[in-house]
N, C-alpha and C positions, 0 to 999 in steps of 0.2 A: 374019066381020066383029065387030071390038071393040064390047064393048056401051057404048053411051054413059053410060048411067046408072053402070055400074061405075064407068068414069073420074071422073065426079063424084062419087061416094060418097068414093072414095081422096082425091082432092082434098081434099074438105072435112074430112073425116077427119083427113089430115095439118095442115089449117091450125090447126083448134081444138088437137089434139095439141100443135103448136109454140108457141102461145100458153100454154100451160099447164107447160112446163119452164121450170125456171130459167135466169136470164140472158135473153138475147135470142136468140131463135130466128125464120130465116123461113121459108116452105115453098115449095117450086115445083114443077109437075107437070110430068115428061115424059110425053107421050102416045105411043100406039104407033108414030107416024108419026116421031119422033125415034129414028132406030134407031142412029145413029151415036154420039150421047150416052148411048143406053141401053146401048150393046155398051161403051162405056169405064168408065161406071158399073160394069156387072156387074163388071168385070175388078178394079174395086177394092172389091168387098163383103167386108169382113174377119170369113168365118166359115168353118168347118170343118164345121158341125155342122146344125142344124135348117135354114137357109136354102141351105146349100150342097145339101142332100136335095131340097130342094123342086127348085132350080134342076134338078138333074139330068133331072128330068121336065118340068117347065115352063120354058122359056128367057123371061126376061127379057121381059115385053111391054108395061108401064108401070110406072111408080114415082113417089113423091112423095120428094123429097128435101130435108131438114131441114139448114138450115145456120147454125151458130155464128159468131158476131163474129170467133172466133179461127181459124177454118176447120175445126173440128171439124164433122163430116157424118154424119146418120143418114139410113137410107133406109127408107120404108113402101111395105111390098109386098103384094100380093094374097094370100090362101090359096086354096089347090087343093086342098081336101078338104071334109069334108062340114060343118066347124065355122064359124061366123061371127068375123068379126073380121080381123085383117091379121098379118103379119110386120113386124120392125123390124131393122136390121141395122145394125151400124157398117161406116163407109166409111174405107179407110186412105187416109192423106193421098197426094196427086198427088205433091208434090215432093222427096219423103225417098226415099234410096237403099233398094234393097232388104237392102243389108247391115244396116240399121239395125232390122231385124224379127226378126233371128236370135234365139233362145229368148224371144220375148214372146209370151205364149200370146193365142191371137185372142178377142178381146171377143165369142163367139157370140151372135148373134141371138136373140129371143125370139118368143113367139106373144102378140098382144094381143087383149082382148077388144074386143067391140063399142063400147065406150063409151070414148070417147078421154080422159075425163076420170079414171076408173078408169086406164087405161090408162098416164096420164101419171106416175102415182104409182109404177108396176110400173117403168118405164123408168127414173126415177130412182133407184129404190132397188136397181135389178138392172144393167141394160143401161148406163145413163149411167156409174155408178161404175166399172164395169170398163173401158168404154171409155175415161176419163178417165185412169186407171190405165194403161193399154196405151198412150196417147197419149203420156202423160209419159215412158214408158222408151223408146220408138223417137224420141222427140225429144231425147232424153239422148244416145242412142245415137246418133245421127245429126252430133251434136257432134264428134266423132270426139275429136282432143286437144284439144278447148276445155272448159278445165274451169267445172263449172258454178258461178255465182255464190250469193253468200247473202243474206239479207235486210240485212245489215250490211257487204256487202263484194262488189265487182264485179271479177270475175277478167278482165284482158284477154290473150287467147293471141295469138302472133306466128303467122302463117300463111305456106306455103311460097312464096306468090306475093307477100309482103310487106305484106299487109293485115294486121289486127288484128282478132279477133273475140271477142264476149262473149255471155253468154246471162243478162241481167240476171234478178234474182230479182223484181223488179217493176215497174210502169210509172214510178213515182218515176225511178228509174235509168236507165229505157228513154228517157224524154223526153230527159234529159242528154245521153245517147250521140246521139241524132238529132242536136240542136241544135248539137252538134259533128261534124258530118258522117257518123255512122254512119247505114247504110241498113239496115232490119229485111226480113228474110226473112218472110213473112205465114205459112209452111208451118211452119217450125223452128223459128221465133222468134229467132232470130239474126240479132245486129246486127255489122255488119261495117264497118271504116273502111278505104278503099282506099288503097294505097301508092305510087300515082303521082306524090303529088308530096310526098315524105319530110319536109320543111321543114313544111308544111302539116300533116301526121299529125303530126308530132313536137309541133307547137303546140297542136295540138288535144288531145292526149295530157296535156300540161302543164295545160292551163286547164280541162279536165273534173273533175281531180283536186279542187281547192279547193272547187268547187258540188258535189261528191259527199260531202264531207267534211261540208258546211254541215248536209246532209241525214243526218249520221250515219253515211254510208257510207262506207268504207275502198276501197282500191284495191289491186291486186297484177298486176303485169306478169309473164306466163308467156314463158319463153324455150326455144325449141327449142333443142339443142346448137351448131348451126349459126348462128345469128343474133344479131349484135350489134344493139343498139338505142338510140335515141336519148335515151332518158330512163332513169331508174332508179328500181326498185320493190321493196317487199318480196318475198321469196322466196315462191313460192305451191305447194301441191300438186302431185303428179304428174298427169299427164292418165289421165282414164278411156279405156282401150281401146274401141273401137267392137266393136259386134255385126254380126250380119249376118241377114237376114230370113227367117223362116218364111213361104213365101206365103200368100196369102190363098184366095180361088175363083179360083184360075188355071191354067190348062193343063185345063180341062173339056173 
């Protein structure tokens, strides 16, 4: 039978840790009877080192998941050795394709002390920095042919299905895109404007340009070779090829 005190200790520790991390994090506890959620979480833990070794001998029985507003997740786990404290690992985004992870080093987990305040400093200076870097790489890879934007320019890329996609560099541009019908994927951060109504699509592309320019942000429309477009725009840089994923703890 699982120790109730152990569950309370893990949940309380994770709550305090979440409150000490930069930005806004929330914490939720997955108890032993949440078997399906634990199994799905275990498949997404992004580690081939310390946590993977622990899992090899001790399958996941409970966890505390830390969630950031942009979709990033960390997971706090019990240790199964003579030392006090916990393990913490990064969680791979659910919605990104496996190909996006190729050649991206795993942001392997770390061991934490029993003090969540000291541990927060350790997470920020080590795991979180590596996780954010890895997340940026896989999200960039997931863009496929979508050219990343810069703070002073939004690149709009035609897709094979007739939609237009963009990956703006900040919320200012994202707000304007959404006001003109773009919908953001919360995991990849990509904004898409569907092409079901080509006249409405063309009108939206024409109207958003001046609003972006008022903020000092230019626009560029990237054309695939076989596509004609309803608007003209400056030429853009060639697309960045996508990578493919190196699995996390999968196939155990």
